[in-house]
C-alpha positions as CSV (number, residue, x, y, z in Angstrom):
1,M,136.6,95.7,73.4
2,A,132.8,95.4,73.5
3,T,130.6,97.9,71.8
4,S,126.9,98.6,71.9
5,T,124.6,100.7,69.9
6,K,121.7,102.5,71.4
7,T,118.8,103.9,69.4
8,M,116.3,106.3,70.8
9,V,112.9,106.0,69.1
10,T,110.6,109.0,69.3
11,A,107.3,109.8,67.6
12,L,107.4,113.2,66.0
13,G,104.2,115.1,66.1
14,S,102.3,112.8,68.5
15,S,102.4,112.1,72.1
16,W,100.8,109.8,74.7
17,N,97.6,111.6,75.7
18,V,97.2,111.7,79.5
19,Q,93.5,111.5,80.3
20,C,91.7,112.3,83.6
21,A,88.3,111.1,84.5
22,E,86.3,111.8,87.6
23,M,83.4,109.9,89.2
24,V,81.5,111.8,91.8
25,F,79.4,109.8,94.3
26,D,76.9,111.8,96.4
27,Y,74.4,110.7,99.0
28,A,71.6,112.3,97.1
29,Q,72.1,109.6,94.4
30,V,71.1,106.8,96.8
31,G,67.7,105.4,96.2
32,D,65.5,103.4,98.5
33,H,67.6,101.0,100.5
34,S,65.1,100.2,103.2
35,S,64.7,96.6,102.1
36,E,67.9,95.9,100.0
37,S,71.3,97.2,99.7
38,Y,71.8,100.0,97.1
39,H,74.8,100.3,94.7
40,L,76.2,103.5,93.2
41,I,78.4,102.3,90.3
42,G,80.8,104.4,88.2
43,Q,82.6,102.9,85.2
44,L,85.3,104.1,82.9
45,K,86.4,102.3,79.7
46,V,90.1,102.4,79.3
47,P,91.3,101.6,75.7
48,A,93.6,98.7,74.8
49,N,97.3,99.3,75.1
50,S,96.8,102.0,77.7
51,Y,98.5,102.6,81.0
52,I,96.7,103.5,84.2
53,L,98.8,106.0,86.0
54,D,96.8,106.5,89.2
55,V,93.5,105.7,90.8
56,Q,92.6,108.1,93.6
57,V,89.7,107.9,96.0
58,H,89.0,111.3,97.8
59,G,86.9,111.6,101.0
60,I,84.9,114.8,100.6
61,A,82.2,114.3,103.2
62,L,81.7,111.3,105.5
63,W,78.7,109.2,104.7
64,V,75.9,109.2,107.3
65,S,73.7,106.1,107.3
66,G,72.2,103.7,109.8
67,A,74.2,100.9,108.2
68,A,77.5,100.3,106.4
69,V,78.7,102.3,103.4
70,A,81.7,100.9,101.7
71,M,83.5,101.3,98.3
72,I,85.6,98.9,96.2
73,V,87.5,99.8,93.1
74,G,88.6,97.3,90.5
75,D,87.9,96.2,86.9
76,Q,85.8,93.7,85.1
77,D,88.2,90.9,86.0
78,D,88.6,91.6,89.7
79,D,86.1,94.0,91.4
80,N,88.6,95.1,94.0
81,S,91.9,95.0,92.1
82,F,92.7,98.6,93.0
83,Y,91.1,99.1,96.4
84,A,89.6,96.6,98.9
85,S,86.5,97.4,100.9
86,T,86.8,101.0,102.2
87,N,84.6,102.2,105.0
88,L,83.3,105.6,103.9
89,K,81.6,106.4,107.2
90,A,84.8,106.6,109.3
91,T,88.4,105.4,109.8
92,D,89.3,104.2,106.3
93,L,88.9,107.5,104.4
94,L,88.3,110.7,106.4
95,V,87.3,114.1,105.0
96,G,90.3,115.6,103.1
97,E,92.1,112.3,102.8
98,A,92.9,110.4,99.6
99,N,93.9,106.8,98.9
100,T,96.2,106.7,95.9
101,V,98.2,104.1,94.1
102,E,101.4,105.1,96.0
103,H,99.5,105.6,99.4
104,P,96.5,103.2,99.4
105,G,95.7,103.6,103.0
106,G,96.2,99.9,103.8
107,L,93.5,99.0,101.3
108,A,95.5,98.1,98.3
109,G,94.0,95.5,95.9
110,A,95.9,92.9,94.0
111,D,96.9,95.2,91.1
112,I,98.7,97.6,93.4
113,A,99.6,95.6,96.5
114,S,103.0,94.4,95.5
115,E,106.0,96.2,94.0
116,Q,105.1,94.6,90.6
117,R,102.0,96.6,89.9
118,V,99.6,96.0,87.0
119,F,99.1,99.3,85.1
120,Y,99.4,98.3,81.4
121,S,96.9,96.2,79.6
122,A,97.0,95.0,76.0
123,S,93.2,94.6,76.2
124,A,90.6,97.3,76.9
125,R,89.4,97.3,80.4
126,T,86.8,99.0,82.5
127,V,87.6,100.6,85.8
128,I,84.7,100.2,88.2
129,A,84.0,102.0,91.4
130,D,81.1,100.5,93.5
131,I,79.7,102.0,96.6
132,T,77.4,99.7,98.6
133,V,74.9,101.3,101.0
134,T,73.7,98.5,103.1
135,N,70.0,98.2,103.6
136,H,68.5,100.1,106.5
137,A,65.3,101.9,107.4
138,T,67.2,105.2,108.0
139,A,67.9,107.2,104.9
140,V,71.4,108.3,104.0
141,S,71.7,112.0,105.0
142,A,75.2,113.0,104.0
143,G,78.3,111.7,102.1
144,K,80.4,112.5,99.1
145,T,83.3,110.6,97.6
146,R,85.3,111.4,94.4
147,V,87.3,108.9,92.3
148,L,89.9,110.3,90.0
149,I,91.5,108.0,87.3
150,L,94.6,109.1,85.4
151,Y,95.5,107.1,82.3
152,C,97.3,107.5,79.0
153,C,96.4,106.1,75.6
154,P,98.9,105.5,72.8
155,P,98.8,108.0,69.9
156,A,97.4,106.8,66.6
157,D,100.8,107.1,65.0
158,S,102.9,105.4,67.7
159,V,106.3,104.4,66.5
160,K,107.6,100.8,67.0
161,P,111.3,100.1,66.9
């Protein structure tokens, strides 16, 4: 008769700390884009040995511009590893909608496109959201997008079996 021993390892007095960071992109942040494209960039440094639980992009107000306004979300290794180019003016992300890891709105990047998703990293990484407002003579007159990143970091006294 075969036997097996199972051991449950728990860390007493510590826990994985779930963190939540938000990036808010607003049309009023856009500088002069009459002769070249303008980038609004948000960055979040996620410590080594952490897990990213979700990356959400929320459409708060459609962007109004004479030219394209698009967002990508990724990290320092792949600039669109979470979300490919997302049209913030229409169709891809409307007011009240959210693209999430589980429901990426057809815009999943390499880290979340397949069933084997890349959430853990032994190295520190930086999540980068980049909105590009394409150059145009007409100023941006509206638009707001929020990016929410949920991640957890290991406790200082994490137990190893």
